[in-house]
C-alpha positions in Angstrom: 148.9 164.8 -4.3 147.0 165.3 -7.6 144.3 167.4 -6.5 146.1 170.6 -8.2 146.3 169.1 -11.4 143.0 167.6 -11.5 141.4 171.1 -10.6 144.0 173.3 -12.9 141.4 172.9 -15.6 138.2 173.9 -13.9 139.3 176.9 -11.4 142.3 177.9 -12.6 144.0 180.9 -10.6 141.7 179.9 -7.5 143.6 176.3 -7.4 146.2 177.5 -4.7 143.2 178.3 -2.7 141.2 175.3 -3.1 144.4 173.4 -2.5 145.2 175.4 0.6 141.5 174.9 2.1 141.6 171.2 1.6 145.1 170.5 2.7 144.7 172.7 6.0 142.2 170.0 7.6 144.3 167.3 6.9 147.6 168.9 8.5 145.6 170.0 11.5 144.3 166.4 11.6 147.7 165.1 11.8 148.9 167.3 14.4 146.3 166.3 16.9 147.1 162.7 16.0 150.9 163.6 16.9 149.9 165.5 20.2 147.4 162.4 21.0 150.0 159.8 21.0 152.7 161.8 23.6 150.4 163.7 25.8 152.7 163.7 28.5 155.8 164.7 26.9 157.0 168.1 28.2 158.5 169.0 24.6 154.9 169.8 23.9 153.4 173.2 24.6 150.2 172.2 25.7 151.6 169.4 28.0 150.0 168.1 31.3 151.7 169.8 34.3 152.2 165.8 35.7 154.5 167.1 38.8 152.1 170.0 40.1 149.0 167.1 39.7 151.3 164.6 41.6 152.2 166.9 44.3 148.4 168.0 44.8 147.2 164.3 44.9 150.0 163.4 47.3 149.1 166.5 49.4 145.4 165.3 49.3 146.4 161.8 50.4 148.2 162.7 53.2 145.5 164.9 54.3 143.1 162.2 54.1 145.5 159.5 55.7 145.9 162.4 58.7 142.1 162.8 59.1 141.9 158.8 59.2 144.2 158.3 61.6 142.8 160.3 63.8 139.1 158.4 63.5 140.9 155.2 63.7 143.0 155.9 67.1 139.2 157.2 68.3 137.5 154.1 67.3 140.1 152.0 69.0 139.4 152.9 72.3 135.7 152.3 71.3 136.3 148.2 69.9 137.3 146.9 73.3 134.4 147.8 75.0 132.2 146.7 72.1 133.8 143.3 72.5 133.7 142.9 76.2 129.5 143.4 75.9 129.2 141.1 73.1 131.3 138.4 75.3 128.9 138.9 78.0 125.8 138.2 75.8 
C-alpha cells in the first residue's frame, strides 16, 4: 500500500504504471488461489463438468461389467471340468 508513496519522488508520472505492473500479478495470484480452493463449483466459469464425467465413467464401468459377466459365464462352464481332473489325480 505504500509503494506509490515511495515511488512518487523517483518516477513521478510513471508511478501509476509501475504500481499497476506490480499489482496485476498479485491480483492474478489471488484469483488463481480462489479458483483452486473450490474447483468443483458450478458458479465458476471454468468449473469441471462433473456430471458429464460421472456419466462417462458410469457408462465405461457398465460396459466393462457386462463384458466381465460374459467372460465369467464362459469360465464357469470350464471350472467344474478342471476340478474333476484335479480330484482324479
